N, C-alpha and C positions, 0 to 999 in steps of 0.2 A: 620467626615471630615478627621480624621487621617487615618482611614482604606481606605477611597476612595483615598486619596493621595498616600498611599502605593501601592494600586492596579494600579493606573495610572503610578506610578514609575516602577512597574514590567512590564507593557505594554511597556513603553519607553525603558527599558533595553532589552526586547525581540526584539523590533524593531531594536535596535542598533546591537544586535547579528545577526539578520536576514540579515541586510545590510552587515555585515562582512562576513557572509557565502556566500552572493552573489558575493563578491569580490574574494573569494577563487578560485584558478584554478581548473578546472574539470579534468577528466582523460586525461592523455597524450595519444593522438591517435598514432597508429602505423604508419599510413601513412597520407599524406596530398596531395590531388590531385589538389588543387587550384580551386575547383568548389564551387559554391554557389547555394542554392535553392531559387527560387523566385516564387511568385504567377503569374499565367497566366490565362487569359480567353480563354476557348475553343471556337474557331470560327467555325470549321468544323470537321467532323469525317468521316473516311473512314474505314469500317469494312470488306473490300474485302479480307484482308489477315488473317481474323479470321475464323477458322473452328470449328464446333461443334463436339465433340467426346463424345457421350453419354450425360451426364449431364453437362459436363465441356467444356470450350472453350480453344482453343490453337491457337497461332499465334501472329501477330503484328497488332495492331490498330494504324493507322496513323492519326495524328491530325494537325490542324493548330491553333496556339495559339498566343495570344497577351499579351506581358508583360505589367507591370504597366507603363513603360516609353513610351509605344506606339509602340515599335518594334514588328514585327510579325515574327514568325519562324515556321518551320515544327518540329513536335515532334513525337516520337514513344512510344507506350505503349506495352510492351511485356506481353503476357498472357502465363503462363507456366503450365496451367492445375492444379493449386493449388488454391482451392477456398478460403483458409484462407489468401492468399497473393495477388491473382489477383484482379484487379479493372478494370472497364470499364467507359469510359467517354462519355458524351453526350454534344451536343451543348448547350452552356450557363453555363456549369460547370466551377468551378474555380479549376485549377490543380496546383500542386506543381511540378515545372520543374527544372531540373539541368542545370545551365548556366555556361559553362566553361569560364575562363578568356580569353579575346580577341576573343570572339565568332564572327564568320562572319555571314553575312546575309543568306548564303546558308547552314549553318550548321544545323544538325538535333539534336534537344534537346531530353532529356530523360524525359518522364512524370513519376515522381516517385509515386505520389499518389494524392488523392483529398485534397484540402485545407480545413481543418476542424477547424482551430483556430478561424475563424470568429464566427460561431455559438457556438463554445466552450467557447469563451470569453463572449458571451451573456448569456450563461447558468451559468457561474461562477459569472458574475456580478449580475444576478438575485438571485443566492444563497447567495451572500454576503449581498445584500440589505435586503433580507428576514431575514437572521440571525441577522443582526444588528437591524433591525426594531423590531423583536420579542424579542431578548435577551438584547438589550441595551448594557451596558458596558460588560456584560457577553458574549453577542454575538460577540462584537468586540474582546474580548480576545480570544474567540474560533477561530475567523478568523485568528488572529495572530498565534495561536498555530498550526492551519492547515498549514499556510505558512511555519512556522518554521519546522514542521515535514517533509514537502516535501523537504526543503532545507537540513535538516540534513541527510536524506536518500541519496539525490543526490550528496551532496558535501562532506559528511563524510563517510557514510557506503560504498557506491559503490567504490569510489576511493581507500580507504584503503584496501578493499577486493581485488580489481584488482591489487594492489601492492604486494599481497602475504600474507596479514594478515589473521588471523583466522576469517572466516565469522561469525561463531556463537558467538565468543567472541566480535567481533566488533558490531554485531547486538544487543547483550545484553547491551553493553555500550551505544549504541545509544538509545535503549529503556529506559535505566535507566535515561539518560539525559532528554529525552522527558517526562518521567513520572514525574520527579521533576518539570520541567518547566510547564507542563499542570496542575499538582496539585496546584502549587503556583498560577497560573493564576486563577484557579477556586475558590480556598478556601483561598488564601492569606497565610501569615505566621502564621498558626493557628494549634491547636491540631488536628483538622480534617484533615488538609493537611499532618501532620506528620504520623498519623495513616494510611491514605489511601496510602501514598507513601511507607511506610514500608510493608504493606500488598501486594501491587502491585509488589514490587521488589521480595518478597519471592515467590509469585506466578509465576513470570517470571523465577526465578532461578529453580523452580521445573519443569516448562515446558522444560527448556533447558536441565536439567539433564535427564528427561524422554525421550526427543527426542534422545539424544546420546545413551541411553541404548537400547530402543526398536527399534530405527532406525537400529542399528547394529544387534540386535538379529533377526530382520525380514529381514535383507539383503536388505534394501531399499537404493537406491542411488539417487543422485540428477539429474540423466539424464532424469527423467520424467518431469522436469521443462521446459517450453518453451524456445527454442533457447539455451539450455545448450550445446548441441554438437556443435552448430555454434560458441559459445563462446570459446570452447576449440580449434577449428581450426582457430580462429582469432588471435592466438598468446598467448593465456592464458592457455596452456596445463598444467601448474603447479597448476591450481585451484583444490581444493578438492570439487567436486560437492556435496558429501554427507554432508560436513560441511556447504556448502552454503544452502543446503536443511534444515538443522537444524536451521540455522539462519533465514531462511524464516518462519519457524514455529513460532519462538519466535516473530518475527516482526508481523506476521499475527494475533496472539492471544493477543498481548499486549493491543490493544484497548479495547477489551471486559474485560480484566482483570482490567484495570484502571477504567472502567465504574462501575463494580461490587464493587471494593474497595471503590470508592467514595460514592456509594449508601449506603453501610453499615456504613462507617464512618460518613456520614451526618445524617443517622438515629440515631446512638448512640449519636451524638452531640445534636440532637433535643430532645431525651429522657432525657439527662442530663440537658438540658436547662429548661425543664418543671418540673424536679424533681431533684434539685441540691443535695439532700441528698443521692442519690443512690451511692453505692460502686461498687467494682470490679465485684462481682458475678452477681448481677442483670443486670449490664450493659453488661457483657459477654453473659448472657442469651438472652438479647434483641438483641444483635448483631448476635448471632447464629440463632435466629428465623427469623430475617430479611434476613440473608444469605440463609436459607432454602427456604424461599418464592421466592427469586429472582433467585437462581441457576437453578431451573427447566426450567424456560423460557430462561435464558441466554445460557445454554448448547444447547437447541434446536435451538436457534438463530444461534449459532456458527455452528451447524450441517447443517442447511439450507443454511447458507452463503457459506460453503465449497462445499456442494453438488451441489449448483447452478453452480459452476465452472466446474464440470465434468458431467453435466446432459446428454449431448449427448453421452458420453462414456457409461453411464448406459443404455441409450436408445439403443445403438448399441448392447450391450450384450443381452438385452431383445429381440430385433428383431431377433438376430441370435439363440435364444434359448440356450444360454450358461448356463451351470449348475452353481449354486452359488459357489460350491466348486472350480470351475475353475476360475471364474473371481475374487473371493475374494482372491485367491492366486496369481493373476497376479501382475506384478510390479506396474502398474499404479494405480490400486485400492488399493493395499497395501500401497503405498505412501500416498494416500489420507486418508486412515484409520489412519495411524500414525499421519498425520497432524491434523485430526479431534479429535481423541481420546486424543492425547497429549495436544492439546489446551484446550479441555474440562476438562482434568485432572487438569491442572493448574488453570482453572477457578473455579473448585470446591474447590481446596485447598486455594485459595485466600480468600474465605469466612471466615473460622475459623481463618486464619492468621490475617485478618483485624479486625475481631470481638475481638480477643485477644488484639491486639495493641490498639484498640479504648478503650477497658475496662481499660487497664493499664493507658493510657494517661488521660482519662477523670475522672478516680477515684482519681487521684493525685490532691492535692490542688494547686500545682504550676507546 
C-alpha cells in the first residue's frame, strides 16, 4: 500500500507540474495580425483557376465555406507547385480558414489547411484508452509522462532556444529532467530507478559529446533540418543551426537510451531478487550479458527509425544512379549518418554504464 501511495503521489505531482507548464507563456511572436483560425465546411469548389504543370498543380482554388456559426464566405486556396505544402479541397471537407477581425460578408478568406484535429483527437483517445486498459496504473503514468514530455519540449526547450540559449545544452537539461521523471514514474524511488537514471544520463552525455565532435569534423550544419532557413529569415538569424542539430540528436536518441537503461536495471533487479547473495561481479556479468542481448536489436531499431525519415532521399539517389561515394558525402546523407551513428553510439555505451551502476547499487546492503 505504501508503494502504491507513493506512486499515486508521483502521478499527482507530475499532473501539477504539467498544469503549471500549460500556464507558462509560449514564444513571444514577432508580429500579431489580429486574425484567428476557424473550422469551416467546404460547400463548393471551383478548380477553373488551377492548371496542371507536369505532375504538380499551380493556381488558385476558389471555395465556398460555412463557419461553425452559420456564416458563409468565399475562400481561396493557393497552390504553389510544392507538393509538400500544397493541399486541395473537395466538397464536404472541413477546412481551417483564417478569419480577420471585423470580417465583412463579401471578404475572401484564406483556406490554410485541412482540419485534422478531429480524427487526430479520436486517434489519441483510442491510444490513451488502450494504454490505460492494458497497463493499468503503469499505463496511466506513461500517459502522464507522454503529456509532460510534449509540454516540456513546447514550453521549455523551444522558448529558451529561441531566446538565444544553447540548443544542445537546453536539450540535454530537458532530457535529464524527463529521464528522472519517467524513471521515477516507472520504477518509483528505488535502486532500479537510480541505476537506470544514472546509466541513461551518462549515455546522453556521451551522445552529446560525440555529436559536437563528429558533427564539426564532418562539417555538418543544421540547415538540413526542415524549415531551418525559414526560421532564420523569420527574425531568428542569431540561432546556431549546428547547435540546434546537436540538440535534436540528443532529443531523438534519448527515448531509446532510457528504454535500454531500464531494461538492464530491471533485469539486474530481478536477478538480485531471486538470488540475494550475489555480489558486484556476478551482477555486473548479468547486466553486461543482458545489454549484449538487447543492444543488437535496439541499434537496428534506431537505424530503421531514422532511415524511415529519409527513405525518399535514398530512393531518389538510387533512381538517379548516384554513386555511393557521391551521396554518402552529400550534406543531407552525412547529417543523417551523424544522427544515426551518434545515437547508436550512445545507445551501446548506456549498456555497460547501466550494468555497472546496477551492480554497484544492488550489491550494497543499504
